[in-house]
C-alpha positions as CSV (number, residue, x, y, z in Angstrom):
1,M,119.0,96.1,163.9
2,I,118.7,97.5,160.4
3,R,121.8,95.6,159.4
4,K,120.3,92.4,160.6
5,L,117.1,93.1,158.6
6,M,118.9,94.0,155.3
7,P,119.6,90.3,154.2
8,L,116.0,89.4,155.0
9,L,114.7,92.4,153.0
10,A,116.9,91.5,150.1
11,I,115.7,87.9,150.1
12,L,112.1,89.1,150.1
13,L,112.8,91.5,147.3
14,V,114.3,88.8,145.1
15,I,111.4,86.5,145.8
16,A,108.9,89.2,144.8
17,V,110.8,90.1,141.7
18,A,111.2,86.5,140.7
19,G,107.5,85.8,141.2
20,S,106.5,88.9,139.2
21,A,109.0,87.9,136.4
22,F,107.6,84.4,136.3
23,S,104.1,85.6,136.1
24,Q,105.0,88.1,133.3
25,T,107.0,85.4,131.4
26,E,104.1,83.0,131.4
27,D,101.8,85.7,129.8
28,E,104.5,86.8,127.5
29,I,105.2,83.2,126.3
30,I,101.5,82.8,125.4
31,A,101.4,86.2,123.7
32,K,104.6,85.6,121.8
33,Y,103.5,82.2,120.7
34,L,100.2,83.5,119.4
35,K,102.0,86.3,117.6
36,K,104.6,84.0,116.2
37,A,101.9,81.6,115.1
38,E,99.9,84.3,113.4
39,K,103.1,85.7,111.8
40,K,104.1,82.3,110.6
41,H,100.6,81.6,109.3
42,R,100.6,84.8,107.3
43,D,104.3,84.9,106.5
44,K,103.8,84.4,102.8
45,V,101.4,85.8,100.2
46,G,100.9,84.2,96.9
47,F,98.4,84.5,94.0
48,I,97.0,82.6,91.0
49,G,95.2,84.0,88.0
50,L,93.6,83.4,84.7
51,T,94.2,85.7,81.8
52,G,92.7,86.5,78.4
53,A,94.3,88.9,75.9
54,Y,93.7,90.5,72.5
55,G,96.6,91.7,70.5
56,K,97.4,93.9,67.6
57,L,100.0,92.5,65.2
58,P,102.2,94.5,62.8
59,N,100.6,95.8,59.6
60,E,103.7,94.9,57.5
61,T,105.1,91.4,58.1
62,D,106.7,88.6,56.1
63,Y,103.5,86.6,56.5
64,L,101.4,89.2,54.8
65,K,104.0,89.3,52.0
66,F,103.7,85.5,51.7
67,R,99.9,85.8,51.7
68,N,100.0,88.4,48.9
69,Y,102.5,86.5,46.8
70,S,100.6,83.2,47.2
71,N,97.2,84.7,46.4
72,N,98.7,86.4,43.3
73,N,99.8,83.0,42.0
74,I,96.7,81.0,42.9
75,A,93.4,81.1,40.9
76,P,90.6,81.6,41.5
77,G,90.1,84.0,44.3
78,N,92.3,84.8,47.3
79,P,92.3,81.6,49.4
80,I,94.7,82.8,52.1
81,D,93.7,85.3,54.7
82,G,96.0,87.8,56.4
83,I,96.8,87.8,60.1
84,W,96.5,91.1,62.0
85,R,95.2,90.1,65.5
86,S,95.9,87.6,68.2
87,K,93.7,86.0,70.8
88,Q,95.2,84.2,73.7
89,F,94.5,82.7,77.1
90,G,96.8,81.9,80.0
91,F,97.5,81.0,83.5
92,E,99.8,82.6,86.0
93,M,101.0,82.1,89.6
94,G,103.4,83.9,91.9
95,M,104.3,85.1,95.3
96,M,105.2,88.3,97.1
97,V,108.9,88.5,98.0
98,A,108.7,92.0,99.4
99,R,106.0,94.4,100.3
100,Q,105.9,96.0,96.8
101,F,107.5,93.3,94.8
102,S,106.4,89.9,93.5
103,V,107.7,87.2,91.1
104,K,105.5,85.1,88.9
105,A,105.5,82.6,86.1
106,G,102.9,81.6,83.6
107,F,101.8,79.9,80.4
108,D,100.2,81.5,77.2
109,Y,98.1,79.7,74.7
110,W,97.1,81.4,71.4
111,L,94.1,80.5,69.4
112,K,94.9,79.4,65.9
113,M,95.5,82.1,63.4
114,G,95.0,81.8,59.6
115,N,92.6,79.7,57.6
116,E,92.1,76.9,55.1
117,A,90.1,76.7,51.9
118,T,89.3,73.7,49.7
119,G,88.6,73.9,46.0
120,D,89.9,73.5,42.4
121,Y,92.9,75.7,42.0
122,T,95.4,76.5,39.4
123,M,98.9,77.3,40.7
124,A,100.9,79.7,38.5
125,I,104.1,78.0,39.5
126,E,105.1,74.5,38.6
127,P,105.2,71.7,39.6
128,L,101.9,72.1,41.4
129,G,99.9,73.3,38.4
130,I,96.2,72.3,38.4
131,Q,95.0,70.8,41.6
132,D,91.4,69.5,42.0
133,N,89.7,69.3,45.4
134,F,92.9,70.7,46.9
135,T,93.1,72.1,50.5
136,I,95.1,75.3,50.8
137,K,95.8,75.6,54.5
138,S,97.8,78.1,56.5
139,E,97.2,78.0,60.2
140,I,99.6,79.0,63.0
141,Q,99.5,77.9,66.6
142,V,101.6,79.7,69.3
143,Y,102.2,78.9,72.9
144,G,104.9,79.7,75.5
145,F,106.2,79.8,79.0
146,W,107.4,82.9,80.8
147,A,108.6,84.2,84.1
148,G,108.7,87.8,85.4
149,F,107.9,90.3,88.1
150,D,105.5,92.9,89.3
151,Y,106.4,96.1,91.1
152,Y,103.4,97.6,93.0
153,L,103.1,101.4,92.6
154,L,99.9,101.6,94.7
155,N,98.2,99.4,97.2
156,P,100.0,96.0,97.2
157,P,98.3,93.1,99.0
158,N,98.6,93.2,102.8
159,R,99.8,90.4,105.0
160,A,96.3,88.9,105.1
161,A,96.4,88.7,101.3
162,L,93.8,91.3,100.9
163,V,93.6,94.3,98.5
164,N,91.1,96.9,99.7
165,A,91.4,99.5,97.0
166,L,92.7,100.0,93.5
167,S,96.1,98.4,93.1
168,V,98.5,99.6,90.4
169,R,101.6,97.8,89.2
170,C,104.1,97.5,86.4
171,G,106.4,94.7,85.4
172,A,108.4,92.8,82.8
173,S,109.0,89.2,81.8
174,G,111.0,86.9,79.6
175,G,110.0,83.6,78.1
176,L,110.3,80.9,75.5
177,Y,107.6,80.6,72.8
178,M,106.9,77.9,70.3
179,A,105.1,78.1,67.0
180,N,103.6,75.4,64.7
181,W,102.7,76.5,61.1
182,D,100.4,74.0,59.5
183,I,100.7,74.7,55.8
184,W,99.5,73.0,52.7
185,S,101.5,70.2,51.0
186,G,103.9,71.6,48.5
187,A,104.0,75.1,49.9
188,S,107.8,74.8,50.0
189,A,108.0,74.0,46.3
190,F,105.4,76.6,45.5
191,N,107.6,79.3,47.1
192,L,110.8,77.8,45.5
193,S,112.6,77.1,48.7
194,L,113.4,73.7,47.0
195,E,113.5,72.9,43.4
196,N,111.5,69.7,43.7
197,F,107.9,69.4,44.9
198,E,107.9,68.0,48.5
199,Q,104.8,66.3,49.8
200,N,105.4,67.8,53.2
201,S,102.5,67.5,55.7
202,D,104.3,68.1,59.0
203,P,103.9,71.5,60.5
204,Y,106.8,73.9,60.3
205,T,108.0,74.5,63.8
206,G,110.3,76.9,65.6
207,S,111.0,78.5,69.0
208,T,112.2,81.9,70.1
209,P,112.8,84.0,73.2
210,S,110.2,86.7,74.0
211,F,110.2,89.8,76.2
212,S,107.3,91.7,77.6
213,A,106.7,94.9,79.6
214,W,103.4,96.1,81.1
215,V,101.5,98.4,83.4
216,G,98.3,97.1,85.1
217,A,95.6,97.8,87.7
218,D,93.6,95.4,89.8
219,Y,90.4,96.1,91.6
220,P,88.8,94.0,94.4
221,T,85.4,92.4,93.9
222,P,83.0,91.1,96.6
223,F,83.2,87.6,95.3
224,F,85.6,85.3,97.2
225,N,88.2,88.1,97.5
226,M,88.8,87.9,93.7
227,L,90.3,90.8,91.8
228,V,89.7,91.9,88.2
229,G,92.7,93.4,86.5
230,L,93.5,95.1,83.2
231,E,97.0,95.2,81.7
232,A,98.5,97.1,78.7
233,T,101.4,95.0,77.5
234,Y,104.0,95.2,74.8
235,Q,105.5,91.9,73.7
236,Y,108.4,91.3,71.4
237,L,108.0,88.0,69.6
238,N,109.6,87.1,66.3
239,F,110.0,83.6,64.9
240,D,112.8,83.8,62.4
241,K,113.5,80.1,61.6
242,L,110.4,78.0,61.2
243,H,111.1,74.9,59.2
244,A,110.5,71.2,58.7
245,Y,112.5,68.3,57.2
246,N,111.8,65.9,54.4
247,S,112.6,62.2,54.4
248,L,116.1,62.9,53.2
249,G,116.7,65.3,56.1
250,E,116.7,68.3,53.9
251,E,115.3,71.5,55.4
252,L,112.0,72.8,54.2
253,Y,110.9,76.4,54.6
254,V,108.7,79.0,53.1
255,T,109.5,82.2,51.2
256,Y,107.4,85.3,50.3
257,S,108.8,85.7,46.7
258,D,110.5,83.6,44.0
259,N,113.8,84.3,45.7
260,S,114.8,81.4,48.0
261,S,116.6,83.8,50.3
262,D,113.3,85.6,51.2
263,R,112.5,83.3,54.0
264,V,109.3,84.1,55.9
265,K,109.8,85.3,59.5
266,L,106.7,85.4,61.7
267,D,106.8,88.7,63.6
268,F,104.0,88.7,66.2
269,S,105.3,91.6,68.2
270,G,102.9,94.3,69.3
271,F,100.6,95.6,72.0
272,R,98.2,93.4,73.9
273,G,95.2,94.3,76.0
274,K,94.9,91.7,78.8
275,V,92.1,90.9,81.4
276,V,93.2,89.2,84.6
277,L,91.1,87.3,87.1
278,K,93.2,86.9,90.2
279,R,93.1,85.8,93.8
280,Y,95.7,86.4,96.5
281,F,96.1,83.9,99.4
282,A,98.3,83.7,102.6
283,W,100.0,80.7,104.1
């Protein structure tokens, strides 16, 4: 009798297990779909930010030598100011590629440095000589693009792109920076880089690689999940070949003495204090 019932019991057991499995699979499918959708929705975390920085430039530079040399040979007064500080603004964006690691890129724009003065001047070096209503101008514009990374030492953003406490990070970057030096006509002759006076009005230009390293901290605000950050940065930035060309294709450049080999290099390396307004987002 038992042997006759065994096949029937086996069939009933299979039906019960199959029904239970089907019921569980239906619930699991819905749960897995929702979990997958949520995971997919928050699979990536990115950020955008606006920056402002104030930098200290070296106390001894070729530009300051050029300024002193020029002022010593121009009368009256000291029409050319020195450059000791930088002010810059920028934009950055990036994404998290690991829980504590992000990559980013950005753009920096520096406010003009230098000055201009108009008056009647006597140049101690020919062929400029006496110049009436003459504008002595020396203004430098810097901008650049960079790419780098952040490593989060404390409280990186979570998968929902939220930072709930003080976040600490460090990082580094490399980039390409450009400079335009808008300088008065005849400056190349004044500094004896060429023997003949050149009516050069085009800015002296140049580009150079730059490298930076920093440590920073971000703190969440109650406004639209924005964070306010502070960074202490050191940037290496040295333009060693700024020049222009005359109509004959000859190179024009500026020196800081009466020796044509004393070419002015613009060293803007130094420490920067940076403020960052940032927002993380998930997608």
